[in-house]
NUPA-724268 format. One record per residue (C-alpha): residue number from 1; residue in three letters; x, y, z. Coordinates in nm, 2 decimals, m for minus. Layout:
BEGIN
   n res     px     py     pz
 NUM ALA      X      Y      Z
...
END
This chain:
BEGIN
   n res     px     py     pz
   1 MET  m1.03   3.78   6.14
   2 ALA  m1.19   3.45   6.24
   3 ARG  m1.51   3.65   6.35
   4 ALA  m1.53   3.82   6.01
   5 LEU  m1.50   3.49   5.82
   6 LEU  m1.77   3.34   6.05
   7 LYS  m2.01   3.63   5.96
   8 ILE  m1.94   3.58   5.59
   9 GLN  m2.01   3.20   5.63
  10 ARG  m2.35   3.28   5.80
  11 TYR  m2.44   3.53   5.54
  12 PHE  m2.39   3.29   5.25
  13 ARG  m2.56   3.01   5.44
  14 ARG  m2.88   3.22   5.46
  15 LYS  m2.83   3.33   5.09
  16 PRO  m2.70   3.03   4.89
  17 VAL  m2.79   3.18   4.56
  18 ARG  m2.56   3.47   4.63
  19 PHE  m2.28   3.23   4.73
  20 PHE  m2.30   3.05   4.39
  21 SER  m2.31   3.38   4.21
  22 PHE  m2.00   3.49   4.39
  23 ILE  m1.82   3.16   4.29
  24 LEU  m1.93   3.21   3.93
  25 LEU  m1.80   3.57   3.92
  26 TYR  m1.47   3.45   4.06
  27 LEU  m1.42   3.18   3.80
  28 THR  m1.51   3.42   3.52
  29 ALA  m1.26   3.67   3.64
  30 GLY  m0.99   3.41   3.65
  31 SER  m1.06   3.29   3.30
  32 LEU  m1.04   3.65   3.17
  33 VAL  m0.70   3.69   3.34
  34 PHE  m0.58   3.37   3.18
  35 LEU  m0.69   3.46   2.83
  36 HIS  m0.53   3.81   2.87
  37 SER  m0.20   3.66   2.96
  38 GLY  m0.22   3.42   2.66
  39 PHE  m0.27   3.71   2.42
  40 SER   0.00   3.92   2.58
  41 GLY   0.25   3.63   2.58
  42 ASP   0.20   3.58   2.21
  43 SER   0.23   3.93   2.10
  44 GLY   0.61   3.92   2.07
  45 GLN   0.59   3.64   1.82
  46 ALA   0.28   3.72   1.63
  47 GLY   0.46   3.94   1.38
  48 ARG   0.67   3.64   1.27
  49 ASP   0.39   3.38   1.26
  50 PRO   0.26   3.29   0.91
  51 LEU  m0.09   3.35   1.04
  52 THR  m0.02   3.72   1.12
  53 LEU  m0.20   3.97   0.90
  54 ALA   0.01   4.27   0.99
  55 GLU   0.39   4.25   0.95
  56 ASN   0.48   4.59   1.09
  57 GLY   0.35   4.82   1.35
  58 PRO   0.13   4.76   1.66
  59 LEU  m0.08   4.44   1.65
  60 SER  m0.46   4.46   1.64
  61 SER  m0.68   4.24   1.86
  62 GLU  m0.75   4.03   1.56
  63 SER  m0.38   3.97   1.50
  64 ARG  m0.33   3.86   1.86
  65 GLY  m0.62   3.62   1.82
  66 LEU  m0.46   3.47   1.52
  67 GLY  m0.13   3.44   1.71
  68 LEU  m0.31   3.22   1.97
  69 ILE  m0.46   3.01   1.69
  70 GLY  m0.10   2.97   1.55
  71 ARG   0.00   2.82   1.89
  72 VAL  m0.30   2.58   1.87
  73 PHE  m0.21   2.47   1.52
  74 LYS   0.16   2.43   1.60
  75 ASP   0.15   2.05   1.63
  76 THR  m0.08   2.02   1.34
  77 ARG   0.17   2.19   1.11
  78 ARG   0.45   1.96   1.24
  79 ALA   0.25   1.64   1.18
  80 ALA   0.14   1.70   0.82
  81 ARG   0.44   1.57   0.64
  82 PHE   0.33   1.52   0.28
  83 GLY   0.11   1.73   0.06
  84 PRO   0.10   1.98  m0.23
  85 PRO   0.34   2.27  m0.19
  86 TRP   0.07   2.52  m0.11
  87 MET   0.04   2.34   0.23
  88 LYS   0.41   2.39   0.30
  89 GLY   0.61   2.71   0.35
  90 ASN   0.87   2.90   0.55
  91 GLY   1.07   2.58   0.61
  92 GLN   0.79   2.41   0.80
  93 ASP   0.66   2.06   0.75
  94 GLY   0.29   2.13   0.76
  95 PRO   0.04   2.38   0.61
  96 ALA   0.15   2.74   0.59
  97 TRP  m0.14   2.97   0.66
  98 VAL  m0.09   3.28   0.45
  99 SER  m0.25   3.63   0.47
 100 ALA  m0.53   3.75   0.26
 101 GLY  m0.28   3.97   0.08
 102 SER  m0.05   3.69  m0.01
 103 ARG  m0.03   3.51  m0.34
 104 SER  m0.32   3.28  m0.44
 105 ARG  m0.28   2.91  m0.36
 106 GLY  m0.26   2.82  m0.72
 107 ALA   0.02   3.07  m0.79
 108 LYS   0.21   2.95  m0.48
 109 GLY   0.17   2.59  m0.60
 110 LYS   0.32   2.66  m0.94
 111 ASN   0.61   2.86  m0.79
 112 THR   0.71   2.58  m0.55
 113 LYS   0.70   2.28  m0.78
 114 GLU   1.07   2.23  m0.73
 115 THR   1.03   2.20  m0.35
 116 GLU   1.12   1.84  m0.24
 117 ASP   1.02   1.65   0.08
 118 GLY   1.31   1.40   0.05
 119 ARG   1.09   1.13  m0.10
 120 ALA   0.88   1.29  m0.37
 121 LYS   0.85   1.63  m0.55
 122 TYR   0.51   1.78  m0.61
 123 ILE   0.48   1.90  m0.97
 124 GLY   0.12   2.02  m1.01
 125 CYS  m0.25   1.96  m1.07
 126 TYR  m0.34   1.79  m1.40
 127 VAL  m0.64   1.70  m1.60
 128 ASP  m0.75   1.34  m1.59
 129 ASP  m0.99   1.17  m1.83
 130 THR  m1.15   0.83  m1.76
 131 GLN  m1.12   0.74  m2.13
 132 LYS  m0.76   0.86  m2.16
 133 ARG  m0.57   0.86  m1.83
 134 ALA  m0.30   1.11  m1.75
 135 LEU  m0.11   0.83  m1.57
 136 ARG  m0.15   0.49  m1.74
 137 GLY   0.02   0.25  m1.50
 138 VAL  m0.14   0.05  m1.22
 139 SER  m0.41   0.21  m1.00
 140 PHE  m0.59   0.14  m0.68
 141 PHE  m0.86   0.30  m0.47
 142 ASP  m0.93   0.33  m0.10
 143 TYR  m1.24   0.52   0.00
 144 LYS  m1.16   0.51   0.37
 145 LYS  m0.78   0.55   0.43
 146 MET  m0.61   0.69   0.12
 147 THR  m0.31   0.91   0.20
 148 VAL  m0.05   1.09  m0.01
 149 PHE   0.23   0.88   0.14
 150 ARG   0.04   0.55   0.07
 151 CYS  m0.01   0.64  m0.29
 152 GLN   0.36   0.74  m0.33
 153 ASP   0.47   0.42  m0.16
 154 ASN   0.27   0.19  m0.38
 155 CYS   0.38   0.36  m0.70
 156 ALA   0.75   0.38  m0.59
 157 GLU   0.74   0.01  m0.49
 158 ARG   0.65  m0.08  m0.85
 159 GLY   0.91   0.15  m1.00
 160 TYR   0.69   0.42  m1.14
 161 MET   0.82   0.77  m1.18
 162 TYR   0.49   0.95  m1.10
 163 ALA   0.21   0.91  m0.84
 164 GLY  m0.12   1.09  m0.88
 165 LEU  m0.42   1.13  m0.65
 166 GLU  m0.77   1.20  m0.75
 167 PHE  m1.12   1.23  m0.59
 168 GLY  m0.95   1.21  m0.25
 169 ALA  m0.94   0.83  m0.27
 170 GLU  m0.79   0.72  m0.60
 171 CYS  m0.42   0.66  m0.67
 172 TYR  m0.27   0.63  m1.02
 173 CYS   0.09   0.55  m1.12
 174 GLY   0.28   0.61  m1.44
 175 HIS   0.61   0.68  m1.61
 176 LYS   0.48   0.97  m1.82
 177 ILE   0.22   1.24  m1.77
 178 GLN  m0.01   1.25  m2.07
 179 ALA  m0.23   1.54  m1.99
 180 ALA  m0.24   1.92  m1.94
 181 ASN  m0.15   2.11  m1.63
 182 VAL  m0.43   2.32  m1.47
 183 SER  m0.47   2.56  m1.18
 184 GLU  m0.39   2.44  m0.83
 185 SER  m0.73   2.55  m0.71
 186 GLU  m0.89   2.26  m0.91
 187 CYS  m0.71   2.00  m0.69
 188 ASN  m0.92   2.08  m0.38
 189 MET  m1.04   1.75  m0.23
 190 GLU  m0.91   1.63   0.10
 191 CYS  m0.75   1.28   0.13
 192 LYS  m0.99   1.03   0.28
 193 GLY  m0.72   0.91   0.52
 194 GLU  m0.57   1.25   0.62
 195 LYS  m0.78   1.56   0.62
 196 SER  m0.47   1.78   0.64
 197 ASN  m0.36   1.70   0.28
 198 LEU  m0.53   1.73  m0.06
 199 CYS  m0.57   1.44  m0.30
 200 GLY  m0.66   1.59  m0.64
 201 GLY  m1.02   1.68  m0.73
 202 ALA  m1.30   1.58  m0.97
 203 ASN  m1.11   1.45  m1.27
 204 ARG  m0.80   1.63  m1.15
 205 LEU  m0.48   1.47  m1.03
 206 SER  m0.23   1.60  m0.77
 207 ILE   0.09   1.45  m0.92
 208 TYR   0.42   1.38  m0.75
 209 ARG   0.75   1.28  m0.91
 210 LEU   0.91   1.00  m0.71
 211 GLU   1.26   0.94  m0.59
 212 LEU   1.29   0.57  m0.66
 213 SER   1.50   0.34  m0.44
 214 GLN   1.46  m0.02  m0.54
 215 GLU   1.65  m0.31  m0.39
 216 SER   1.49  m0.62  m0.52
 217 ALA   1.42  m0.55  m0.88
 218 ARG   1.64  m0.45  m1.17
 219 ARG   1.47  m0.16  m1.34
 220 TYR   1.51   0.10  m1.61
 221 GLY   1.30   0.39  m1.50
 222 SER   0.97   0.23  m1.44
 223 ALA   1.04  m0.07  m1.66
 224 ILE   1.14  m0.40  m1.49
 225 PHE   1.42  m0.60  m1.64
 226 LYS   1.29  m0.95  m1.70
 227 GLY   1.60  m1.11  m1.85
 228 CYS   1.75  m1.25  m2.17
 229 PHE   1.53  m1.48  m2.37
 230 ARG   1.55  m1.69  m2.69
 231 ARG   1.37  m1.55  m2.99
 232 PRO   1.02  m1.71  m3.00
 233 ASP   0.94  m1.94  m3.30
 234 ASN   0.68  m1.70  m3.44
 235 VAL   0.77  m1.35  m3.34
 236 THR   0.47  m1.20  m3.52
 237 LEU   0.22  m1.40  m3.31
 238 ALA   0.41  m1.38  m2.99
 239 LEU   0.49  m1.01  m3.01
 240 PRO   0.24  m0.86  m3.25
 241 VAL   0.38  m0.51  m3.27
 242 GLY   0.73  m0.43  m3.39
 243 ALA   0.94  m0.15  m3.55
 244 VAL   1.29  m0.06  m3.65
 245 ILE   1.42   0.23  m3.43
 246 GLN   1.71   0.45  m3.53
 247 ASN   1.97   0.49  m3.26
 248 MET   1.80   0.22  m3.05
 249 SER   1.80   0.25  m2.67
 250 VAL   1.61   0.08  m2.39
 251 ASP   1.43   0.41  m2.33
 252 LYS   1.30   0.43  m2.69
 253 CYS   1.17   0.07  m2.70
 254 VAL   1.01   0.09  m2.36
 255 ASP   0.84   0.42  m2.45
 256 MET   0.71   0.28  m2.78
 257 CYS   0.56  m0.02  m2.62
 258 THR   0.42   0.19  m2.33
 259 GLU   0.25   0.43  m2.58
 260 LYS   0.10   0.13  m2.77
 261 GLU  m0.02  m0.01  m2.43
 262 PHE   0.17  m0.34  m2.42
 263 SER   0.33  m0.48  m2.10
 264 LEU   0.64  m0.62  m2.26
 265 ALA   0.92  m0.45  m2.46
 266 ALA   1.17  m0.68  m2.63
 267 LEU   1.48  m0.54  m2.78
 268 ALA   1.65  m0.72  m3.07
 269 GLY   1.93  m0.51  m3.21
 270 ASP   1.77  m0.22  m3.39
 271 LYS   1.42  m0.38  m3.37
 272 CYS   1.17  m0.33  m3.09
 273 HIS   0.89  m0.58  m3.03
 274 CYS   0.59  m0.53  m2.81
 275 GLY   0.33  m0.77  m2.67
 276 PHE   0.21  m0.96  m2.36
 277 PRO   0.33  m1.28  m2.19
 278 THR   0.16  m1.57  m2.37
 279 ILE   0.21  m1.95  m2.41
 280 LEU   0.41  m1.85  m2.72
 281 PHE   0.64  m1.63  m2.51
 282 THR   0.61  m1.73  m2.14
 283 LEU   0.94  m1.59  m2.00
 284 HIS   0.97  m1.91  m1.81
 285 GLU   1.31  m2.00  m1.95
 286 PRO   1.56  m1.72  m1.93
 287 GLU   1.90  m1.76  m2.09
 288 GLU   2.25  m1.64  m1.98
 289 GLU   2.26  m1.27  m2.00
 290 GLU   2.59  m1.28  m2.19
 291 LEU   2.40  m1.41  m2.50
 292 CYS   2.21  m1.08  m2.51
 293 ILE   2.52  m0.85  m2.49
 294 HIS   2.50  m0.62  m2.79
 295 ARG   2.56  m0.25  m2.76
 296 CYS   2.27  m0.02  m2.83
 297 ALA   2.33   0.22  m3.11
 298 GLY   2.18   0.51  m2.91
 299 GLU   2.34   0.43  m2.58
 300 ASP   2.69   0.29  m2.52
 301 PHE   2.62   0.14  m2.18
 302 GLU   2.30  m0.04  m2.26
 303 SER   2.24  m0.39  m2.41
 304 CYS   1.99  m0.42  m2.69
 305 GLY   2.00  m0.79  m2.76
 306 ASN   2.02  m0.93  m3.12
 307 ASP   1.82  m1.13  m3.37
 308 GLU   1.84  m1.46  m3.17
 309 TYR   1.83  m1.34  m2.81
 310 PHE   1.59  m1.06  m2.69
 311 VAL   1.64  m0.83  m2.39
 312 VAL   1.30  m0.81  m2.23
 313 TYR   1.15  m0.54  m2.00
 314 GLN   0.81  m0.52  m1.84
 315 THR   0.66  m0.17  m1.90
 316 GLN   0.43   0.03  m1.68
 317 VAL   0.12  m0.08  m1.87
 318 GLN  m0.13  m0.29  m1.67
 319 ASP  m0.22  m0.62  m1.83
 320 ASN  m0.60  m0.62  m1.82
 321 ARG  m0.65  m0.98  m1.93
 322 CYS  m0.69  m1.10  m1.57
 323 MET  m0.86  m0.80  m1.41
 324 ASP  m1.22  m0.89  m1.47
 325 ARG  m1.39  m1.06  m1.16
 326 ARG  m1.74  m1.16  m1.08
 327 PHE  m1.94  m1.39  m0.85
 328 LEU  m2.00  m1.75  m0.94
 329 PRO  m2.29  m1.78  m1.20
 330 THR  m2.46  m2.05  m1.00
 331 ARG  m2.44  m2.10  m0.62
 332 SER  m2.19  m2.37  m0.52
 333 LYS  m2.30  m2.64  m0.27
 334 GLN  m1.93  m2.72  m0.20
 335 LEU  m1.75  m2.49   0.04
 336 THR  m1.38  m2.45   0.00
 337 ALA  m1.18  m2.29   0.27
 338 LEU  m0.87  m2.07   0.21
 339 ALA  m0.72  m2.14   0.55
 340 SER  m0.41  m1.99   0.71
 341 PHE  m0.26  m1.87   1.03
 342 PRO  m0.29  m1.49   1.05
 343 GLY   0.00  m1.32   0.88
 344 ALA   0.06  m1.62   0.65
 345 GLY  m0.04  m1.43   0.33
 346 ASN  m0.41  m1.51   0.31
 347 THR  m0.50  m1.17   0.16
 348 TRP  m0.22  m1.20  m0.10
 349 ALA  m0.34  m1.55  m0.19
 350 ARG  m0.70  m1.42  m0.23
 351 HIS  m0.57  m1.15  m0.47
 352 LEU  m0.39  m1.42  m0.68
 353 ILE  m0.69  m1.66  m0.69
 354 GLU  m0.93  m1.38  m0.79
 355 LEU  m0.71  m1.27  m1.08
 356 ALA  m0.63  m1.63  m1.18
 357 THR  m1.00  m1.75  m1.18
 358 GLY  m1.20  m1.44  m1.24
 359 TYR  m1.42  m1.51  m0.94
 360 TYR  m1.44  m1.33  m0.61
 361 THR  m1.33  m1.49  m0.29
 362 GLY  m1.53  m1.48   0.03
 363 SER  m1.45  m1.45   0.40
 364 TYR  m1.56  m1.61   0.73
 365 TYR  m1.54  m1.26   0.87
 366 PHE  m1.62  m0.91   0.74
 367 ASP  m1.34  m0.66   0.69
 368 GLY  m1.46  m0.33   0.56
 369 SER  m1.11  m0.22   0.47
 370 LEU  m1.07  m0.52   0.24
 371 TYR  m1.41  m0.46   0.08
 372 ASN  m1.31  m0.10   0.00
 373 LYS  m0.99  m0.24  m0.16
 374 GLY  m1.19  m0.45  m0.41
 375 PHE  m1.27  m0.78  m0.23
 376 LYS  m1.64  m0.76  m0.32
 377 GLY  m1.70  m1.11  m0.18
 378 GLU  m1.62  m0.98   0.17
 379 ARG  m1.98  m0.87   0.23
 380 ASP  m2.14  m1.21   0.13
 381 HIS  m2.22  m1.45   0.41
 382 TRP  m1.95  m1.72   0.40
 383 ARG  m2.22  m1.99   0.32
 384 SER  m2.36  m1.79   0.03
 385 GLY  m2.20  m2.02  m0.23
 386 ARG  m2.13  m1.72  m0.46
 387 THR  m1.75  m1.72  m0.40
 388 ILE  m1.48  m1.95  m0.52
 389 CYS  m1.33  m2.00  m0.18
 390 ILE  m1.36  m1.86   0.17
 391 LYS  m1.08  m1.70   0.38
 392 THR  m1.06  m1.83   0.74
 393 HIS  m0.82  m1.83   1.03
 394 GLU  m1.04  m2.06   1.24
 395 SER  m0.89  m2.38   1.38
 396 GLY  m1.16  m2.55   1.59
 397 ARG  m1.29  m2.89   1.48
 398 LYS  m1.65  m2.77   1.43
 399 GLU  m1.54  m2.48   1.21
 400 ILE  m1.30  m2.69   1.01
 401 GLU  m1.56  m2.96   0.94
 402 SER  m1.80  m2.70   0.81
 403 PHE  m1.59  m2.70   0.48
 404 ASP  m1.59  m2.97   0.21
 405 SER  m1.23  m2.90   0.11
 406 SER  m0.95  m2.65   0.19
 407 ILE  m0.64  m2.49   0.06
 408 LEU  m0.41  m2.47   0.36
 409 ILE  m0.14  m2.20   0.34
 410 ILE   0.16  m2.25   0.57
 411 ARG   0.43  m1.98   0.62
 412 ASN   0.76  m1.95   0.81
 413 PRO   0.63  m1.87   1.17
 414 TYR   0.91  m1.62   1.22
 415 LYS   0.78  m1.42   0.92
 416 ALA   0.41  m1.49   0.99
 417 LEU   0.43  m1.37   1.35
 418 MET   0.60  m1.05   1.25
 419 ALA   0.35  m0.99   0.97
 420 GLU   0.05  m1.04   1.20
 421 PHE   0.20  m0.82   1.47
 422 ASN   0.24  m0.55   1.21
 423 ARG  m0.11  m0.60   1.09
 424 LYS  m0.25  m0.59   1.44
 425 TYR  m0.08  m0.26   1.53
 426 GLY  m0.04  m0.10   1.18
 427 GLY  m0.32  m0.23   0.95
 428 HIS  m0.30  m0.47   0.65
 429 ILE   0.00  m0.30   0.49
 430 GLY   0.12  m0.09   0.78
 431 PHE   0.38  m0.13   1.05
 432 ALA   0.38  m0.16   1.43
 433 SER   0.57   0.12   1.60
 434 GLN   0.91   0.08   1.77
 435 ALA   0.73   0.13   2.10
 436 HIS   0.52  m0.18   2.03
 437 TRP   0.82  m0.39   1.93
 438 LYS   1.02  m0.30   2.23
 439 GLY   0.74  m0.29   2.48
 440 LYS   0.56  m0.57   2.65
 441 GLU   0.32  m0.63   2.36
 442 TRP   0.57  m0.83   2.14
 443 PRO   0.68  m1.09   2.40
 444 GLU   0.32  m1.14   2.51
 445 PHE   0.21  m1.17   2.14
 446 VAL   0.48  m1.44   2.07
 447 LYS   0.39  m1.63   2.38
 448 ASN   0.02  m1.65   2.28
 449 TYR   0.04  m1.68   1.90
 450 ALA   0.34  m1.91   1.84
 451 PRO   0.16  m2.22   1.98
 452 TRP  m0.14  m2.12   1.77
 453 TRP   0.07  m2.13   1.45
 454 ALA   0.14  m2.50   1.51
 455 SER  m0.21  m2.60   1.64
 456 HIS  m0.37  m2.42   1.35
 457 THR  m0.18  m2.64   1.09
 458 LEU  m0.22  m2.96   1.29
 459 ASP  m0.60  m2.91   1.34
 460 TRP  m0.65  m2.86   0.96
 461 LEU  m0.44  m3.16   0.88
 462 LYS  m0.64  m3.37   1.13
 463 TYR  m1.00  m3.25   1.08
 464 GLY  m0.99  m3.12   0.72
 465 LYS  m1.17  m3.34   0.47
 466 ASN  m0.97  m3.26   0.15
 467 VAL  m0.66  m3.05   0.22
 468 HIS  m0.43  m2.90  m0.04
 469 VAL  m0.12  m2.78   0.13
 470 VAL   0.06  m2.47  m0.01
 471 HIS   0.38  m2.33   0.14
 472 PHE   0.39  m1.95   0.12
 473 GLU   0.76  m1.96   0.03
 474 ASP   0.71  m2.21  m0.25
 475 LEU   0.42  m2.00  m0.39
 476 LYS   0.66  m1.70  m0.41
 477 GLN   0.94  m1.91  m0.56
 478 ASP   0.73  m2.07  m0.84
 479 LEU   0.41  m1.87  m0.86
 480 PHE   0.30  m2.00  m1.20
 481 LEU   0.31  m2.37  m1.12
 482 LYS   0.18  m2.34  m0.76
 483 LEU  m0.11  m2.11  m0.86
 484 LYS  m0.20  m2.34  m1.15
 485 ARG  m0.23  m2.63  m0.91
 486 MET  m0.45  m2.42  m0.68
 487 VAL  m0.68  m2.34  m0.97
 488 LEU  m0.71  m2.70  m1.07
 489 PHE  m0.78  m2.80  m0.70
 490 LEU  m1.07  m2.55  m0.71
 491 GLY  m1.22  m2.75  m1.00
 492 LEU  m1.17  m2.49  m1.27
 493 GLU  m1.00  m2.49  m1.61
 494 VAL  m0.67  m2.32  m1.63
 495 SER  m0.60  m2.04  m1.87
 496 GLU  m0.23  m2.01  m1.90
 497 ASP  m0.24  m1.67  m2.06
 498 ARG  m0.45  m1.55  m1.76
 499 LEU  m0.19  m1.70  m1.52
 500 LEU   0.09  m1.53  m1.71
 501 CYS  m0.10  m1.20  m1.66
 502 VAL  m0.13  m1.27  m1.29
 503 VAL   0.25  m1.33  m1.26
 504 GLY   0.30  m0.98  m1.41
 505 GLN   0.08  m0.83  m1.14
 506 LYS   0.14  m1.06  m0.85
 507 ASP   0.19  m0.80  m0.58
 508 GLY  m0.14  m0.62  m0.60
 509 ASN  m0.18  m0.36  m0.32
 510 PHE  m0.13  m0.59  m0.03
 511 LYS   0.24  m0.60   0.01
 512 ARG   0.43  m0.41   0.28
 513 SER   0.70  m0.19   0.12
 514 GLY   0.98  m0.30   0.34
 515 LEU   1.09   0.06   0.39
 516 ARG   1.05   0.02   0.77
 517 LYS   1.21  m0.32   0.83
 518 LEU   1.35  m0.38   1.18
 519 GLU   1.72  m0.32   1.22
 520 TYR   1.75  m0.59   1.49
 521 ASP   1.62  m0.94   1.55
 522 PRO   1.31  m0.92   1.78
 523 TYR   1.33  m1.29   1.87
 524 THR   1.51  m1.38   2.19
 525 PRO   1.69  m1.72   2.22
 526 GLU   1.41  m1.85   2.44
 527 MET   1.15  m1.75   2.17
 528 ARG   1.36  m1.93   1.90
 529 ALA   1.39  m2.24   2.10
 530 THR   1.01  m2.26   2.14
 531 ILE   0.93  m2.18   1.78
 532 ASP   1.19  m2.43   1.64
 533 GLY   1.03  m2.70   1.85
 534 LEU   0.69  m2.61   1.70
 535 ILE   0.83  m2.62   1.35
 536 ARG   0.97  m2.97   1.41
 537 THR   0.63  m3.09   1.52
 538 VAL   0.45  m2.95   1.22
 539 ASP   0.73  m3.08   0.98
 540 ALA   0.70  m3.43   1.13
 541 THR   0.32  m3.43   1.08
 542 LEU   0.35  m3.31   0.72
 543 LYS   0.60  m3.59   0.65
 544 GLN   0.37  m3.85   0.81
 545 ARG   0.08  m3.73   0.59
 546 LYS   0.31  m3.75   0.28
 547 VAL   0.26  m3.39   0.18
 548 THR   0.53  m3.13   0.11
 549 ARG   0.74  m3.07   0.42
 550 VAL   0.83  m2.72   0.55
 551 PRO   1.09  m2.55   0.33
 552 GLU   1.45  m2.61   0.42
 553 ASP   1.53  m2.24   0.46
 554 TYR   1.35  m2.23   0.79
 555 ARG   1.35  m2.60   0.89
 556 PRO   1.56  m2.63   1.21
 557 ARG   1.89  m2.82   1.16
END
């Protein structure tokens, strides 16, 4: 045997080309055997696979091939969770690939409108018109990362009943669909953020009805309950549209004001008034709700107010008085920083400032995702002088002294660290995974970032030339007053009507939904001891500088 192998070795040594040819033939034969076993192993299941073209009788080679493709796509079908019904079928979570003889995609979509995914129900493809929108609530665009879930989440967070996607990247919210239904085949554009789902088409909306679950706001459908308010001195000026409604109910008044495109619906007995928040009706001084208790004629369990005290709801209509934005008309020689530790709400503050001033904000960095979400100043160099203020997380002396003044945002470090950790591993409004929270990343992150939270604030207080301190928690608590002071600090005149518009649209699209809050405290006792010490240091410095100290709700006792 050994002599025979030696002869073979000598033979191939003299003929190396033949040796490599033999190896190639061997590998080819092995591949063919492997493929054959793959087709054979699948033949028992191919008749049940959605991809199979023949339901009965022996399988053709084409059918066996499709069975193999079915195995390849198995994980893809499981991962695609949200989408129009034609991408779901047979109890699976992902796209159901149907045979050529099956119903058309449009017919299937119409037949499965009542199929729910637990959070939203797809109801169809609808016409949209730029002059007369099918869904007339808030809207937002993301030409890079739009997904079905993200659109649903944003609309549900604001209490809308419907979410619609268009052009693969646009999201519209509303309480009523004011357009005609069309064939499902016209909603044929893939979502920019997930190729496995469709997000409408050209002037076509893929619309979902949402299952609302709100914890923080009192709502009636998509209308937000604002409270009980005293009748304004001049109702006609404060709330310019009004009507007497037979069998009055909250629904009827909200619908009337929504159709007339007003953001406020005020119920006064059998009268319904519509308007916007203005200096004549600011909603700053709510009364005791008992003063508004008056049974609605059309609904026993609702309160419709009376002639002296109005029950007020905010409708789905977007207040456009604060939506226009532009660059500064002349370049500014003074550079104002909007400084904060990462995760302290800088993006949210930029949103508020842009709406309140009408001018774009800039950035020390460039974030393409923020540019795509409407922050047009993101592309300008931070020294361009065309933006009202410049976002920065820098904390070095040289960088701080580059600015002539600054708004310094300080946030509870426990919240800021978690927000930045979510951003780092989940994006601006996403979430870190449980694996990240429970792995080595979180302890390492706290160890490195917690000291930076303190040094960032201390450096700006020490080296900043003209620092206006804003506590994130105070801004949330009293948005109108704190934002007004920020606008004045920026050297601009304050439009109170514009500020009232901002208050009604304060969240923008930069707020995490809270649907994935941690069910446990990620901070260990050692972490808390360290962070509490840092808070005390910052608080003492603020007190020494005679500026607002850290809020009591997180100041260590």
